[in-house]
MIKERO-454721 format. One line per 8 residues: their letters; for each residue y, x, z of C-alpha. Coordinates in Angstrom, 3 decimals, decimal comma. Layout:
BEGIN
a = Y/X/Z ~ ...
% end
This chain:
BEGIN
mnplmlhe = 159,483/73,008/172,355 ~ 156,826/74,834/173,369 ~ 155,449/77,032/170,880 ~ 152,337/76,339/169,253 ~ 149,214/77,628/171,053 ~ 148,025/79,613/167,099 ~ 151,191/80,965/167,815 ~ 150,855/84,333/167,183
fhqslgar = 147,510/84,036/165,008 ~ 149,722/82,604/161,736 ~ 152,726/85,525/163,206 ~ 149,619/87,967/161,767 ~ 150,298/86,242/158,889 ~ 153,603/86,145/158,022 ~ 154,016/83,134/159,493 ~ 157,954/81,112/159,381
faelngap = 158,296/78,399/162,127 ~ 160,031/75,525/162,213 ~ 160,239/71,877/163,983 ~ 159,072/68,928/163,085 ~ 159,473/65,653/165,315 ~ 160,572/68,436/168,429 ~ 156,984/69,660/167,614 ~ 157,259/73,329/165,906
vvndygdw = 155,248/74,020/162,574 ~ 154,304/76,510/160,338 ~ 156,870/76,265/157,597 ~ 155,252/79,043/154,876 ~ 153,507/81,934/155,112 ~ 155,861/83,856/153,279 ~ 155,264/82,150/149,689 ~ 154,996/78,712/149,596
laehaalr = 155,024/78,209/146,326 ~ 151,080/79,818/146,136 ~ 150,636/78,009/149,149 ~ 151,078/74,889/147,205 ~ 148,944/75,837/144,371 ~ 146,262/76,714/146,680 ~ 146,452/72,936/148,321 ~ 146,786/71,669/143,861
etagvldf = 143,927/73,952/143,047 ~ 141,465/75,281/145,403 ~ 142,108/74,662/148,980 ~ 144,253/74,957/151,575 ~ 144,181/75,389/155,551 ~ 146,563/73,884/157,741 ~ 147,088/74,393/161,553 ~ 147,337/70,553/162,441
sfrsrlcl = 147,648/70,527/166,416 ~ 150,948/69,693/166,537 ~ 149,979/66,271/165,679 ~ 149,924/63,235/168,551 ~ 146,361/62,716/169,365 ~ 144,982/59,666/172,383 ~ 141,522/58,991/173,554 ~ 141,117/56,038/174,528
igadrarf = 138,008/55,798/176,410 ~ 136,839/52,745/178,385 ~ 134,253/49,852/177,751 ~ 136,414/47,106/176,432 ~ 137,689/50,097/174,019 ~ 137,481/48,795/170,572 ~ 138,485/45,125/171,382 ~ 141,555/46,170/172,962
lhgqvtnd = 142,940/48,387/170,485 ~ 141,998/45,751/167,654 ~ 143,751/43,416/168,848 ~ 147,146/45,994/168,821 ~ 146,501/47,552/165,232 ~ 147,176/46,124/161,983 ~ 142,767/46,250/160,979 ~ 139,484/45,854/161,845
vkklrage = 138,390/48,178/164,904 ~ 135,903/46,148/165,891 ~ 133,842/46,434/162,493 ~ 133,900/49,895/163,232 ~ 130,343/51,933/164,756 ~ 130,311/55,378/165,888 ~ 130,989/57,574/163,055 ~ 133,724/55,800/160,972
gcyaaitt = 136,901/54,715/161,155 ~ 140,574/53,350/159,601 ~ 143,677/54,039/158,158 ~ 146,074/51,234/160,339 ~ 149,709/50,540/161,412 ~ 150,758/49,529/165,135 ~ 153,940/46,872/165,103 ~ 155,907/45,010/166,994
akgkmesd = 155,334/41,110/167,418 ~ 158,094/40,758/164,979 ~ 155,853/42,902/162,204 ~ 158,185/46,097/162,635 ~ 156,431/49,582/162,404 ~ 155,534/51,461/165,355 ~ 153,910/54,614/164,043 ~ 151,140/54,400/161,867
lnifalad = 147,540/55,920/162,693 ~ 144,146/57,592/162,225 ~ 141,291/55,364/163,989 ~ 138,164/57,672/164,044 ~ 135,187/56,158/166,101 ~ 133,736/58,749/168,527 ~ 130,171/57,277/170,019 ~ 132,419/57,091/172,907
ellldfep = 135,507/56,754/172,305 ~ 138,384/55,444/170,140 ~ 140,432/58,463/168,822 ~ 144,021/57,877/167,051 ~ 145,492/61,072/165,190 ~ 149,240/60,423/164,507 ~ 153,002/61,670/163,806 ~ 154,451/64,523/166,341
glaekisq = 156,831/63,303/168,950 ~ 155,177/59,150/169,403 ~ 151,902/60,638/172,281 ~ 154,290/59,250/174,609 ~ 156,029/56,480/173,508 ~ 152,280/54,888/171,515 ~ 150,726/55,048/175,232 ~ 153,439/53,811/176,951
rlekfiva = 153,520/50,690/174,297 ~ 149,929/50,250/174,446 ~ 148,978/50,936/178,949 ~ 151,670/47,687/178,428 ~ 149,561/45,338/177,104 ~ 146,353/46,157/178,919 ~ 146,023/43,567/182,208 ~ 141,587/43,601/183,082
ddvqivda = 140,404/45,423/180,409 ~ 138,325/48,307/180,769 ~ 140,793/50,533/178,727 ~ 141,661/53,746/180,048 ~ 144,570/56,037/177,300 ~ 143,762/59,740/177,256 ~ 145,973/62,706/175,784 ~ 143,390/64,199/174,376
aphyglms = 145,768/67,948/172,971 ~ 145,947/68,822/176,182 ~ 141,851/69,701/175,488 ~ 141,167/69,188/171,332 ~ 142,950/71,385/168,616 ~ 143,364/69,911/164,921 ~ 142,622/72,375/161,905 ~ 142,585/70,660/159,038
vqgpkaem = 141,426/72,047/154,951 ~ 143,103/69,940/152,216 ~ 142,466/70,621/148,417 ~ 139,398/70,040/145,654 ~ 136,964/73,059/147,080 ~ 137,901/71,836/150,662 ~ 134,018/70,843/151,301 ~ 133,453/74,330/150,104
ivralnlf = 135,508/76,154/153,237 ~ 134,736/74,228/155,721 ~ 130,028/74,715/154,234 ~ 131,126/78,509/154,850 ~ 131,726/77,695/158,259 ~ 127,830/77,356/158,270 ~ 128,480/75,193/161,525 ~ 128,083/71,481/160,136
tefpakqf = 124,328/70,157/158,801 ~ 125,305/66,835/157,756 ~ 129,027/66,205/156,158 ~ 130,493/62,905/156,439 ~ 130,726/61,095/153,282 ~ 133,135/58,041/153,624 ~ 136,718/58,746/153,882 ~ 137,281/58,988/158,214
asvkisda = 133,873/58,828/158,144 ~ 133,213/61,485/160,956 ~ 129,994/63,484/162,425 ~ 129,473/66,125/165,707 ~ 128,040/69,125/166,120 ~ 127,308/70,977/169,503 ~ 127,666/74,837/168,912 ~ 126,688/77,731/172,180
tlgeiyla = 130,042/79,449/171,865 ~ 132,263/77,011/169,811 ~ 132,053/74,182/171,747 ~ 131,644/70,110/170,511 ~ 134,123/70,408/167,114 ~ 134,473/66,606/165,062 ~ 134,684/66,716/161,346 ~ 135,884/63,724/159,678
nnprlgts = 136,662/62,703/156,247 ~ 140,266/62,478/156,079 ~ 141,768/63,414/151,596 ~ 145,806/63,370/153,112 ~ 146,689/64,211/149,254 ~ 144,419/61,978/147,997 ~ 141,512/64,970/146,663 ~ 139,369/65,785/149,417
gfdlfvpn = 139,875/66,849/152,110 ~ 138,592/67,253/155,724 ~ 139,561/67,462/159,655 ~ 137,999/69,106/162,945 ~ 139,031/68,874/165,697 ~ 138,028/71,886/167,887 ~ 138,371/72,560/171,573 ~ 141,553/74,084/172,433
nslgavad = 139,993/77,802/173,432 ~ 137,325/77,816/170,419 ~ 141,082/76,895/167,943 ~ 142,017/80,543/166,883 ~ 137,767/81,412/166,849 ~ 137,470/78,751/163,711 ~ 140,855/78,983/161,425 ~ 139,987/82,661/161,584
klvaaakq = 136,506/81,281/159,883 ~ 138,497/78,739/157,649 ~ 141,696/81,162/156,329 ~ 138,028/83,569/155,728 ~ 136,286/80,838/154,118 ~ 139,376/79,730/152,046 ~ 139,953/83,436/150,445 ~ 136,692/83,589/149,871
vggravgw = 137,829/80,418/146,838 ~ 141,144/81,253/146,106 ~ 142,647/79,095/149,116 ~ 145,032/80,747/151,895 ~ 146,521/79,333/155,790 ~ 149,214/76,954/153,596 ~ 152,495/76,343/155,916 ~ 154,531/71,930/156,530
qafetari = 156,160/73,240/152,594 ~ 153,571/73,388/150,484 ~ 152,189/70,613/152,217 ~ 155,008/67,627/151,992 ~ 155,677/68,685/148,878 ~ 152,354/67,872/147,752 ~ 152,386/64,828/149,612 ~ 155,658/63,645/148,143
eagiprfg = 154,113/64,302/144,465 ~ 150,804/62,882/145,518 ~ 153,051/59,812/146,383 ~ 151,310/59,523/150,300 ~ 154,493/57,979/152,633 ~ 155,026/59,930/156,057 ~ 155,743/57,824/158,984 ~ 158,907/59,057/160,277
admdetni = 160,587/60,650/156,617 ~ 159,529/56,986/154,310 ~ 158,201/54,313/157,137 ~ 159,886/53,854/160,631 ~ 161,299/51,100/163,147 ~ 163,234/49,385/160,682 ~ 160,110/48,553/157,606 ~ 157,173/46,575/157,636
plecgien = 153,822/47,810/156,728 ~ 154,205/45,121/153,165 ~ 156,847/47,165/152,087 ~ 155,461/51,017/152,096 ~ 152,723/51,428/149,503 ~ 150,291/51,013/152,737 ~ 149,196/47,483/152,856 ~ 145,717/48,204/151,254
ravtytkg = 144,515/50,790/153,512 ~ 146,250/49,638/156,554 ~ 146,336/46,058/157,003 ~ 143,155/43,203/156,924 ~ 143,817/39,350/156,606 ~ 140,420/38,947/157,854 ~ 140,638/40,076/161,624 ~ 141,177/38,673/164,702
cyigqevi = 144,676/38,308/166,432 ~ 147,090/41,480/166,722 ~ 150,776/41,867/167,822 ~ 153,013/40,596/164,644 ~ 150,354/39,595/162,628 ~ 151,517/36,356/162,814 ~ 154,512/37,821/160,539 ~ 152,434/40,226/158,495
nrihsvgh = 150,130/37,334/157,498 ~ 153,191/35,470/156,953 ~ 154,594/37,499/154,995 ~ 151,148/37,539/153,122 ~ 150,242/33,298/152,480 ~ 153,832/32,383/151,393 ~ 156,685/34,766/151,139 ~ 156,794/38,685/149,169
vnrelrgl = 159,478/41,821/151,031 ~ 162,413/42,327/149,721 ~ 162,366/45,613/149,225 ~ 158,532/48,204/148,162 ~ 158,532/52,092/148,067 ~ 158,942/53,322/144,933 ~ 158,885/57,073/143,159 ~ 161,969/58,594/141,264
rladdlkt = 161,966/60,503/138,844 ~ 165,715/62,436/139,002 ~ 167,938/63,986/136,872 ~ 167,437/66,834/135,060 ~ 170,781/67,916/135,801 ~ 170,448/67,300/139,755 ~ 171,076/70,505/141,384 ~ 170,873/69,648/145,175
lpqrgdkl = 167,698/67,314/145,488 ~ 169,070/64,240/147,489 ~ 169,291/63,920/151,399 ~ 167,769/61,029/153,516 ~ 169,346/57,403/153,179 ~ 171,230/58,749/149,961 ~ 171,762/55,320/148,208 ~ 170,802/53,905/144,915
fsagkevg = 172,904/51,529/142,699 ~ 172,000/49,116/139,981 ~ 174,208/48,045/137,861 ~ 177,082/49,055/140,276 ~ 175,223/46,884/143,332 ~ 173,402/49,044/146,431 ~ 169,587/48,057/146,229 ~ 168,406/51,027/148,328
hitsavks = 167,853/54,648/149,545 ~ 166,246/57,965/148,685 ~ 163,576/58,853/151,994 ~ 162,055/62,381/150,555 ~ 162,695/64,615/147,943 ~ 161,322/67,465/147,006 ~ 161,462/69,964/143,437 ~ 157,947/69,196/142,413
pslnagia = 156,633/72,767/141,251 ~ 153,753/70,651/139,236 ~ 156,488/68,471/137,390 ~ 159,297/71,547/137,123 ~ 161,615/68,578/138,648 ~ 163,305/66,018/141,059 ~ 160,755/63,839/142,063 ~ 161,745/61,409/145,350
lgyvrrea = 160,373/58,152/147,372 ~ 162,875/55,599/148,522 ~ 163,606/51,788/148,957 ~ 164,707/50,037/146,448 ~ 164,877/45,668/145,593 ~ 162,570/43,916/144,424 ~ 164,944/42,805/141,466 ~ 165,490/46,235/140,509
nqignelt = 162,440/47,625/140,915 ~ 160,199/47,507/138,350 ~ 158,994/50,936/136,544 ~ 160,847/52,431/134,496 ~ 164,403/50,802/135,547 ~ 166,720/53,566/135,373 ~ 168,794/53,533/138,710 ~ 172,095/54,644/140,125
lqtaggeh = 172,308/57,984/142,356 ~ 174,763/58,797/144,199 ~ 174,621/62,064/146,673 ~ 177,380/63,930/147,990 ~ 177,495/65,863/144,837 ~ 178,291/63,267/142,585 ~ 176,410/59,885/140,282 ~ 173,510/61,030/139,110
sakivglp = 170,288/59,070/136,822 ~ 166,729/58,324/138,157 ~ 164,014/56,462/136,440 ~ 161,007/54,377/138,729 ~ 157,917/55,441/137,991 ~ 154,557/55,116/139,188 ~ 152,757/56,901/142,695 ~ 151,029/59,433/142,175
fa = 154,057/61,353/140,364 ~ 151,887/62,329/136,999
% end
């Protein structure tokens, strides 16, 4: 496992490190509750350079990718983007991804550890297309600013005269010292947020400027534990935790964001469209408020029961600082997944109640 490019920078801020799907991440900077509060109240600066990044170049890139993912890529103009899933012929997810249409390429941003797998999947379908797949990670890092004051922090860099207003929209600047930087509107926690794709040799300088600007408005550098807690509070599923190769997108609560039913063919379309048109999924992702007497958080895979019958399982769980309560995401079968239903959660420590609640968690 290679260390983060900015390992020493993070270490100087008191970082403690962890691993996510084989990639190193900053777990926290010594006070994850303060970091979580920054994400909720001001903004946090995150080094997301551990995430996978691929670029598609060539004249046929948009037409090709359009036939590989669940959203409409052909309609994207330079500076626009979308969220999508990539699925098998049976409609099962291989990844979700953020797609940014740049002037001469399509930039894909997705979970760590999947670059080789997704690259191979795409390569398999390139026949006579003018498309090349390039790993962007050796060239560009990714810094992210998330929270209500995210735009204020990015503006303090004094690099951008134009700000992308729509989600997944992006702008590019060319700086004599820092090089070409792409700024994308990407609220990863449902509030406000921006991603900065920065040349690797300028990453440390930009990270330093962002952290300094964050401190000016009460924000700070933020690690994975705080971000993941805020993500679950926001009810946003993550591939590798709440979505995997056993799921179709329609089960995961991402259909409205990731799937369009008015585009041409793509791998998995037949199954997904058929379910949408004439059927329904048997299970769906739900939010769960855990019992106050639960001492230890449930593990991924812990079972949920209704009237003695197994009806689902847990995918993610945290102790929410915002609610001062245990919360979880999990799949629950259709017959038992109405909001307000009380289920029984079975953990290694015994049985406890779990109530289905709306998302995001209040």
